[in-house]
C-alpha positions as CSV (number, residue, x, y, z in Angstrom):
1,X,1.8,-22.3,-6.6
2,X,-1.5,-21.0,-8.0
3,X,-1.7,-19.2,-11.3
4,X,-4.3,-16.9,-12.9
5,X,-5.8,-17.6,-16.4
6,X,-7.0,-14.5,-18.3
7,X,-8.7,-14.4,-21.7
8,X,-9.0,-11.1,-23.5
9,X,-12.7,-10.6,-24.4
10,X,-13.4,-6.9,-25.1
11,X,-15.1,-4.2,-23.1
12,X,-15.7,-4.3,-19.4
13,X,-18.8,-2.9,-17.7
14,X,-20.3,-2.8,-14.3
15,X,-19.6,-1.9,-10.7
16,X,-16.6,-2.8,-8.4
17,X,-16.7,-2.2,-4.6
18,X,-13.3,-0.9,-3.4
19,X,-11.9,-2.3,-0.2
20,X,-10.3,-0.5,2.7
21,X,-6.7,0.4,2.2
22,X,-4.1,-2.4,2.9
23,X,-1.4,0.1,3.8
24,X,-3.6,2.0,6.1
25,X,-5.0,-1.0,7.9
26,X,-1.5,-2.5,8.4
27,X,-0.5,0.8,10.1
28,X,-3.7,1.1,12.2
29,X,-3.5,-2.5,13.6
30,X,-0.2,-1.9,15.5
31,X,-1.7,1.2,17.1
32,X,-3.6,-1.3,19.4
33,X,-0.2,-1.8,21.2
34,X,-0.4,1.8,22.4
35,X,-3.4,1.2,24.6
36,X,-4.9,-1.3,27.0
37,X,-8.4,-0.5,25.7
38,X,-10.0,-2.1,22.6
39,X,-9.5,-0.8,19.1
40,X,-12.1,-1.7,16.4
41,X,-11.3,-1.2,12.7
42,X,-14.2,-1.4,10.2
43,X,-13.9,-1.6,6.4
44,X,-10.8,-3.8,6.8
45,X,-9.6,-5.6,3.6
46,X,-9.4,-9.4,3.6
47,X,-5.8,-10.0,2.6
48,X,-3.0,-12.3,3.5
49,X,-0.9,-9.3,4.7
50,X,-3.7,-8.6,7.2
51,X,-3.5,-12.2,8.4
52,X,0.3,-11.8,8.8
53,X,-0.1,-8.7,10.9
54,X,-2.7,-10.5,13.0
55,X,-0.3,-13.3,13.6
56,X,2.5,-10.9,14.6
57,X,0.3,-8.9,17.0
58,X,-1.0,-12.1,18.6
59,X,2.7,-13.2,19.1
60,X,3.2,-10.0,21.0
61,X,0.3,-10.7,23.3
62,X,-2.5,-8.8,21.5
63,X,-5.9,-10.3,20.9
64,X,-7.2,-9.9,17.3
65,X,-10.5,-11.2,16.0
66,X,-12.0,-10.9,12.6
67,X,-15.8,-10.2,12.5
68,X,-18.3,-9.9,9.7
69,X,-16.2,-12.1,7.4
70,X,-13.1,-10.2,8.3
71,X,-14.4,-6.8,7.4
72,X,-14.2,-5.8,11.1
73,X,-11.1,-6.3,13.2
74,X,-11.5,-6.3,17.0
75,X,-8.1,-5.7,18.7
76,X,-7.1,-5.6,22.3
77,X,-3.7,-5.3,24.0
78,X,-4.6,-5.4,27.6
79,X,-1.4,-7.2,28.3
80,X,1.0,-8.6,29.2
81,X,2.9,-7.6,26.1
82,X,5.8,-9.5,24.6
83,X,8.4,-7.1,23.2
84,X,10.1,-9.5,20.7
85,X,8.9,-9.5,17.1
86,X,10.2,-12.7,15.7
87,X,12.0,-13.1,12.3
88,X,9.8,-16.0,11.1
89,X,6.7,-13.6,11.1
90,X,8.4,-10.3,10.3
91,X,10.3,-11.6,7.2
92,X,7.0,-12.1,5.4
93,X,6.0,-8.5,5.2
94,X,7.6,-5.1,5.2
95,X,5.0,-3.4,7.4
96,X,5.9,-5.6,10.3
97,X,8.4,-2.9,11.3
98,X,5.5,-0.7,12.4
99,X,5.3,-2.5,15.8
100,X,8.7,-0.9,16.7
101,X,7.4,2.6,17.6
102,X,4.4,1.4,19.5
103,X,6.4,-1.2,21.5
104,X,9.0,1.4,22.4
105,X,6.4,3.9,23.5
106,X,4.4,1.5,25.7
107,X,7.1,-0.9,27.0
108,X,10.2,1.3,26.8
109,X,12.0,-1.5,24.9
110,X,11.6,-3.7,21.8
111,X,13.4,-6.3,19.8
112,X,12.2,-6.4,16.2
113,X,13.6,-8.4,13.3
114,X,14.6,-6.6,10.2
115,X,11.5,-6.9,7.8
116,X,10.9,-8.6,4.5
117,X,8.4,-8.1,1.7
118,X,8.5,-7.5,-2.1
119,X,12.0,-7.4,-3.6
120,X,11.5,-3.9,-5.2
121,X,14.3,-2.0,-3.5
122,X,16.3,-1.7,-0.4
123,X,13.8,0.3,1.6
124,X,16.2,0.7,4.5
125,X,15.3,1.2,8.2
126,X,17.6,4.1,8.8
127,X,14.9,6.8,8.6
128,X,12.9,4.9,11.3
129,X,16.0,4.4,13.5
130,X,17.1,8.1,13.2
131,X,13.6,9.3,14.1
132,X,13.2,7.1,17.1
133,X,16.8,7.9,18.2
134,X,15.8,11.6,18.1
135,X,13.0,10.6,20.6
136,X,15.6,9.2,23.0
137,X,15.8,5.6,21.9
138,X,19.0,3.7,21.9
139,X,19.0,1.2,19.0
140,X,21.6,-1.3,17.8
141,X,21.5,-4.1,15.2
142,X,22.5,-7.6,16.5
143,X,22.0,-10.9,14.6
144,X,19.4,-9.4,12.3
145,X,17.3,-7.8,15.1
146,X,16.9,-4.2,16.1
147,X,17.4,-4.0,19.9
148,X,15.8,-0.7,21.0
149,X,15.3,0.8,24.5
150,X,14.1,4.2,25.6
151,X,16.6,6.1,27.8
152,X,15.2,6.3,31.3
153,X,12.4,4.0,30.2
154,X,10.4,6.7,28.4
155,X,10.7,8.4,25.0
156,X,10.9,12.2,24.9
157,X,9.5,14.6,22.3
158,X,11.9,16.2,19.8
159,X,12.1,18.2,16.6
160,X,13.4,16.3,13.5
161,X,13.6,16.6,9.7
162,X,13.3,13.4,7.7
163,X,15.9,13.0,4.9
164,X,13.1,11.6,2.8
165,X,9.3,11.8,3.2
166,X,9.1,8.2,4.2
167,X,5.6,6.9,4.9
168,X,6.7,4.1,7.2
169,X,9.1,6.2,9.1
170,X,6.5,9.0,9.6
171,X,4.0,6.4,10.8
172,X,6.4,4.7,13.3
173,X,7.5,8.1,14.7
174,X,4.0,9.4,15.0
175,X,2.9,6.3,17.0
176,X,5.9,6.5,19.2
177,X,5.5,10.2,19.8
178,X,1.9,9.9,21.1
179,X,3.1,8.6,24.4
180,X,6.4,10.5,24.5
181,X,7.0,13.2,27.1
182,X,6.7,16.6,25.5
183,X,6.2,17.8,21.9
184,X,7.4,16.1,18.8
185,X,7.6,17.9,15.4
186,X,8.2,15.9,12.2
187,X,9.4,18.0,9.3
188,X,9.4,16.7,5.8
189,X,6.7,14.2,6.9
190,X,4.9,12.0,4.4
191,X,1.6,13.4,3.3
192,X,-0.2,10.2,2.1
193,X,-3.9,9.6,2.9
194,X,-2.7,6.6,5.1
195,X,-0.9,9.1,7.3
196,X,-4.0,11.2,7.6
197,X,-6.1,8.1,8.4
198,X,-3.6,7.0,11.2
199,X,-3.7,10.5,12.7
200,X,-7.5,10.5,12.7
201,X,-7.6,7.1,14.5
202,X,-4.9,8.1,17.0
203,X,-6.8,11.3,17.8
204,X,-10.0,9.2,18.5
205,X,-7.8,7.2,20.9
206,X,-6.9,10.5,22.7
207,X,-3.7,11.5,21.0
208,X,-2.9,15.2,20.3
209,X,-1.8,15.5,16.7
210,X,-1.9,18.4,14.3
211,X,-0.8,18.9,10.7
212,X,-1.4,15.5,9.2
213,X,-1.6,15.7,5.4
214,X,1.1,18.5,5.4
215,X,4.8,18.2,5.6
216,X,4.9,19.3,9.2
217,X,3.2,17.1,11.9
218,X,3.2,18.1,15.5
219,X,2.4,15.6,18.3
220,X,1.9,16.5,22.0
221,X,2.6,13.4,24.0
222,X,-0.1,12.2,26.5
223,X,0.1,9.8,29.5
224,X,-2.2,7.2,28.0
225,X,-4.4,6.4,25.1
226,X,-7.9,4.9,25.1
227,X,-10.0,2.7,22.8
228,X,-11.7,3.7,19.6
229,X,-13.7,2.6,16.6
230,X,-12.3,3.7,13.2
231,X,-13.2,3.1,9.5
232,X,-10.2,2.3,7.3
233,X,-9.8,4.7,4.4
234,X,-10.5,3.5,0.8
235,X,-7.6,1.8,-0.8
236,X,-6.4,4.3,-3.4
237,X,-4.1,1.7,-5.1
238,X,-6.8,-0.9,-5.5
239,X,-9.0,2.0,-6.8
240,X,-6.4,3.1,-9.3
241,X,-5.8,-0.5,-10.5
242,X,-9.5,-1.1,-11.3
243,X,-9.8,2.3,-12.9
244,X,-7.4,1.0,-15.5
245,X,-9.7,-2.0,-16.5
246,X,-12.1,0.1,-18.7
247,X,-9.2,2.3,-19.8
248,X,-7.4,-0.7,-21.2
249,X,-10.4,-2.8,-22.4
250,X,-13.0,-0.2,-23.1
251,X,-16.4,-0.1,-21.4
252,X,-17.5,1.8,-18.3
253,X,-16.9,0.8,-14.7
254,X,-18.0,2.5,-11.5
255,X,-15.7,2.1,-8.5
256,X,-17.8,2.2,-5.3
257,X,-16.1,4.2,-2.4
258,X,-13.6,5.9,-4.7
259,X,-12.9,9.6,-4.2
260,X,-11.0,11.9,-6.6
261,X,-8.7,13.4,-3.9
262,X,-7.2,10.0,-3.3
263,X,-6.0,9.6,-6.9
264,X,-6.0,13.1,-8.3
265,X,-2.5,12.9,-9.9
266,X,-3.3,9.5,-11.4
267,X,-6.6,10.6,-12.7
268,X,-4.9,13.6,-14.4
269,X,-2.6,11.3,-16.3
270,X,-5.6,9.2,-17.4
271,X,-7.3,12.3,-18.6
272,X,-4.3,13.2,-20.7
273,X,-4.3,9.6,-22.1
274,X,-7.9,9.9,-23.2
275,X,-9.7,8.4,-20.2
276,X,-12.8,10.0,-18.6
277,X,-12.9,9.9,-14.7
278,X,-16.0,11.5,-13.1
279,X,-17.1,11.6,-9.4
280,X,-20.5,10.2,-8.6
281,X,-22.4,10.0,-5.3
282,X,-21.2,6.4,-4.8
283,X,-17.6,6.7,-6.1
284,X,-15.8,7.2,-9.4
285,X,-17.0,6.3,-12.9
286,X,-14.3,5.6,-15.6
287,X,-14.6,5.1,-19.3
288,X,-12.4,5.6,-22.4
289,X,-13.2,8.9,-24.2
290,X,-13.1,7.1,-27.6
291,X,-10.4,5.8,-29.9
292,X,-7.0,4.6,-28.9
293,X,-5.2,5.6,-25.7
294,X,-2.6,8.3,-26.1
295,X,0.9,8.0,-24.9
296,X,1.8,10.0,-21.7
297,X,4.9,10.5,-19.6
298,X,4.8,9.5,-16.0
299,X,7.2,10.2,-13.1
300,X,6.5,8.6,-9.7
301,X,6.6,10.9,-6.7
302,X,5.5,10.9,-3.0
303,X,1.8,11.9,-2.5
304,X,0.2,13.9,-3.9
305,X,2.2,12.9,-6.9
306,X,1.8,9.9,-9.1
307,X,2.0,6.7,-6.9
308,X,4.8,4.3,-7.4
309,X,2.3,1.5,-6.6
310,X,0.4,2.3,-9.8
311,X,3.4,2.5,-12.1
312,X,3.4,-1.1,-13.2
313,X,-0.3,-1.0,-13.9
314,X,0.0,2.3,-15.9
315,X,2.8,0.7,-17.9
316,X,0.3,-2.1,-18.9
317,X,-2.1,0.6,-20.2
318,X,0.7,2.4,-22.1
319,X,1.8,-0.7,-23.9
320,X,-1.1,-0.3,-26.4
321,X,-1.1,3.5,-26.4
322,X,-0.6,5.6,-29.6
323,X,2.9,6.9,-29.5
324,X,5.9,6.6,-27.1
325,X,5.7,7.0,-23.3
326,X,8.5,7.5,-20.8
327,X,8.0,6.2,-17.2
328,X,10.5,7.5,-14.6
329,X,10.6,5.6,-11.3
330,X,11.9,7.8,-8.5
331,X,10.7,6.0,-5.4
332,X,12.1,2.5,-5.6
333,X,15.0,1.1,-7.5
334,X,14.5,-2.3,-9.3
335,X,10.8,-1.6,-9.9
336,X,10.6,-2.5,-13.6
337,X,10.8,-6.3,-13.2
338,X,7.4,-6.6,-14.9
339,X,8.8,-5.1,-18.1
340,X,10.4,-8.4,-19.3
341,X,7.1,-10.2,-18.8
342,X,5.2,-7.6,-20.8
343,X,7.8,-8.0,-23.6
344,X,6.7,-11.7,-23.7
345,X,3.3,-10.4,-24.6
346,X,4.5,-8.3,-27.5
347,X,5.1,-5.0,-25.7
348,X,8.0,-2.8,-26.9
349,X,9.8,-1.5,-23.7
350,X,13.4,-0.4,-23.1
351,X,14.6,0.0,-19.6
352,X,17.7,2.1,-18.7
353,X,18.2,2.4,-14.9
354,X,15.2,4.2,-13.4
355,X,13.6,5.0,-16.8
356,X,11.4,2.9,-19.0
357,X,10.5,3.9,-22.6
358,X,7.3,2.3,-23.9
359,X,6.4,2.3,-27.6
360,X,2.8,1.5,-28.0
361,X,1.7,-1.5,-30.1
362,X,-1.6,-2.2,-31.7
363,X,-2.3,-5.3,-29.7
364,X,-0.7,-7.5,-27.0
365,X,-0.6,-11.3,-27.3
366,X,-1.5,-13.8,-24.6
367,X,1.5,-15.6,-23.1
368,X,2.8,-17.4,-20.0
369,X,4.2,-14.8,-17.7
370,X,5.5,-14.7,-14.1
371,X,4.6,-12.1,-11.4
372,X,7.6,-10.7,-9.6
373,X,5.9,-8.5,-6.9
374,X,2.5,-7.4,-5.8
375,X,1.8,-4.6,-8.2
376,X,3.5,-6.4,-11.1
377,X,1.2,-9.3,-10.7
378,X,-2.0,-7.3,-11.3
379,X,-0.3,-5.3,-14.1
380,X,0.1,-8.6,-16.0
381,X,-3.6,-9.5,-15.4
382,X,-4.6,-6.1,-16.8
383,X,-2.4,-6.7,-19.9
384,X,-3.9,-10.1,-20.3
385,X,-7.4,-8.6,-20.3
386,X,-6.4,-6.5,-23.3
387,X,-4.4,-9.2,-25.1
388,X,-5.4,-11.6,-27.9
389,X,-5.7,-15.2,-26.6
390,X,-4.9,-16.6,-23.2
391,X,-2.5,-15.3,-20.6
392,X,-1.4,-17.4,-17.7
393,X,0.2,-15.5,-14.7
394,X,2.2,-17.6,-12.4
395,X,3.5,-16.9,-8.8
396,X,0.4,-15.0,-7.9
397,X,0.8,-15.4,-4.2
398,X,1.9,-11.8,-4.3
399,X,-1.6,-10.9,-5.5
400,X,-3.3,-12.1,-2.4
401,X,-1.2,-9.8,-0.2
402,X,-2.8,-6.7,-1.7
403,X,-6.0,-7.4,-3.7
404,X,-9.1,-8.7,-2.1
405,X,-11.0,-11.4,-4.2
406,X,-9.5,-10.1,-7.4
407,X,-11.0,-12.7,-9.7
408,X,-14.4,-12.2,-8.3
409,X,-14.2,-8.4,-8.8
410,X,-12.9,-8.7,-12.4
411,X,-15.6,-11.3,-13.2
412,X,-18.2,-8.9,-11.9
413,X,-17.5,-6.5,-14.8
414,X,-17.4,-9.2,-17.4
415,X,-13.8,-10.3,-17.5
416,X,-12.8,-13.9,-18.3
417,X,-10.5,-14.8,-15.4
418,X,-10.0,-17.8,-13.2
419,X,-7.6,-19.1,-10.6
420,X,-5.8,-22.4,-11.4
421,X,-5.0,-24.2,-8.2
422,X,-1.5,-25.7,-7.9
């Protein structure tokens, strides 16, 4: 397996272009299954997860082509459509379950393997299943596959309240409801920007959707959807990750395409820690206000709260803060697996259940560390940029799932970083 070599070398300065959102693109791609007409996605990120979703959609009978070096995805599901999503593809990525709703809506039946992905928590499918059952689907689990069919061959609108504001469940139900007969109301819906982006794309395809970005989404089913061209929203997690580079190392970095509303809660915590974040015409400009970073307490929450996907990276920053920080993880269990690796670099962290207490140290030391999941991998790179000496991060295959050309982007602002091929 490849590894990443990082050498701490002081302040970072320059410009980083932020890619389209991985989580948004992985949701938008299955929407092609809802229509026989072409769907074109621009500003697509070039990631291994996108390649996996491409492979899955192609196995279902869709055509997917990457144009302009993969920044544009041309999708078409004219048919015929295969309704079986195979384990060998689905196991690689959690978002594969997002073909379930579209397949049910268009074909009236679907067989989808239970998904895989990072080992950061159970992330059960029950919210997806209950939502689709409310729309009239009959679903049973057999041999690791969800076997689903719509009663009478077509889904029907319904009112429902999600037990948790799950992003994936909201997306699956939204897509299924676009072709259901009647009106669907999702209460306690997720409010993330990726939900808003999906609604905007579906509306371009002819769907009737209101309320996205709030906790109540209403969808009036239509008979068919058409084609569309849609620009994928900026990746707020990649944006937040690179915002931390000058915060940890000093210097000033401008993140092209960044917008404050995507990372408002995160930017507020950075401000409390002593980091300046200002909006420019082109994006966001980030720099340390001066002196040592101050300790802050962080609790992860659904949007618009502090994102769980930035918790590991924020911990890397707080490892060298002045004072003691408390990080509370309320979204996923088992999401402090990066803490033992940071300890190898001289950090002082104590983990008790869903809470991590971080006592800042003057300086981290380079070490050999191992990535445990996607966000943990980049948190160790950030820590390495601030550490004395060399840090080698192994098992970085996680990194390529969510960060486009990460070494190139870090080198563009003066970081000493290189990939060591296995």
